[in-house]
C-alpha positions in Angstrom: 0.0 0.0 0.0 1.0 3.6 -0.6 0.0 6.7 1.2 0.6 9.9 -0.7 0.6 13.4 0.6 0.9 16.5 -1.6 2.1 19.9 -0.5 3.4 23.1 -2.0 0.2 24.5 -3.5 -0.8 28.1 -3.1 -1.7 31.3 -4.8 0.7 32.7 -7.3 0.6 35.4 -10.0 0.6 34.5 -13.7 4.1 33.9 -14.8 5.2 32.8 -11.4 6.5 29.4 -10.2 5.5 26.8 -7.7 7.0 23.5 -6.7 4.7 20.7 -5.6 5.9 17.8 -3.6 4.4 14.4 -3.0 5.6 12.3 -0.1 5.1 8.6 -0.3 4.7 6.2 2.6 5.2 2.7 1.1 4.4 -0.6 2.7 5.5 -3.9 1.0 6.9 -2.8 -2.3 9.7 -0.3 -2.5 8.9 3.2 -3.9 10.9 2.6 -7.0 8.4 -0.1 -8.1 5.9 2.7 -8.8 5.6 4.9 -11.8 4.3 8.3 -10.5 2.0 10.8 -12.0 0.5 14.2 -11.4 -3.1 15.0 -12.4 -5.3 18.1 -11.9 -8.9 18.9 -11.7 -10.6 22.3 -12.0 -14.1 22.9 -10.7 -16.7 21.6 -13.2 -14.1 19.9 -15.3 -12.8 16.4 -15.6 -9.6 15.3 -14.0 -6.8 15.6 -16.5 -3.3 14.2 -16.9 -0.4 16.6 -16.2 2.8 14.7 -16.0 4.2 11.3 -15.2 7.6 9.7 -14.5 8.9 6.1 -14.8 10.0 4.1 -11.8 13.6 5.2 -12.1 13.0 8.6 -13.5 14.4 7.7 -16.9 11.3 8.5 -18.8 8.7 11.4 -18.4 5.5 12.4 -20.1 3.6 15.7 -20.1 0.4 17.0 -21.5 1.0 19.4 -24.3 -0.2 22.5 -22.5 2.5 22.2 -19.8 5.5 21.0 -21.9 8.4 23.3 -21.4 6.9 24.9 -18.3 6.5 21.9 -15.9 9.1 19.4 -14.9 8.4 16.2 -13.0 11.1 14.5 -11.0 11.5 12.0 -8.3 13.9 11.0 -5.5 13.5 7.4 -4.7 15.8 7.5 -1.7 13.6 10.1 -0.2 10.4 8.6 -1.6 9.4 11.9 -3.1 8.0 13.1 -6.4 8.0 16.7 -7.4 6.3 18.9 -10.0 8.2 22.1 -10.7 5.8 24.5 -12.4 7.2 27.6 -14.1 5.5 30.4 -16.1 2.2 29.5 -14.6 -1.0 30.6 -16.3 -4.5 31.1 -14.9 -5.6 28.0 -16.8 -3.3 26.0 -14.6 -5.6 26.7 -11.6 -6.8 23.4 -10.2 -6.4 20.9 -7.5 -3.3 18.9 -8.2 -3.2 15.2 -7.3 -0.2 12.9 -6.9 -0.8 9.3 -8.0 1.2 6.0 -7.9 1.0 3.2 -10.5 1.7 -0.2 -8.8 4.6 -1.8 -10.6 4.2 0.7 -13.4 7.2 1.2 -15.6 6.1 3.6 -18.3 4.8 7.0 -17.3 1.2 6.4 -18.4 -1.3 9.3 -18.8 -4.3 7.1 -18.1 -5.7 7.8 -14.6 -7.2 4.4 -14.5 -3.7 2.8 -14.4 -3.0 4.5 -11.1 -3.7 2.6 -7.9 -3.1 5.2 -5.2 -4.0 8.9 -4.9 -3.1 11.8 -2.6 -5.7 14.2 -1.2 -4.7 17.0 -3.6 -3.3 20.4 -3.2 -4.8 23.6 -4.5 -3.0 25.7 -7.0 -4.5 29.1 -7.9 -2.9 31.3 -10.5 -4.2 34.9 -10.6 -4.3 37.0 -13.8 
């Protein structure tokens, strides 16, 4: 089992930066058995894929609208995954969720592939 806790959300101006963190508490399997992803959901909208990273950090995937602005990374020794968000836009406003894919290798963008989810952290970008 995996317990995920996101942090780092807040209110920022458009063009600003924010770094989200996801701390994992892992029982049984080691953290590096999990591919990790970030998703977001704005009010009234479906949850959407943001970024994902393979078990060893060797492969990443991003939705087109955040490419070049967001960077996903992980530290398996610390059991942490991060989302560095730069040049934020108002459209980035959403609750951001960290997710773990049990024994996942590829950084899938399909939310149904993820087995564990954090509680979410709010990111608000003002105009």
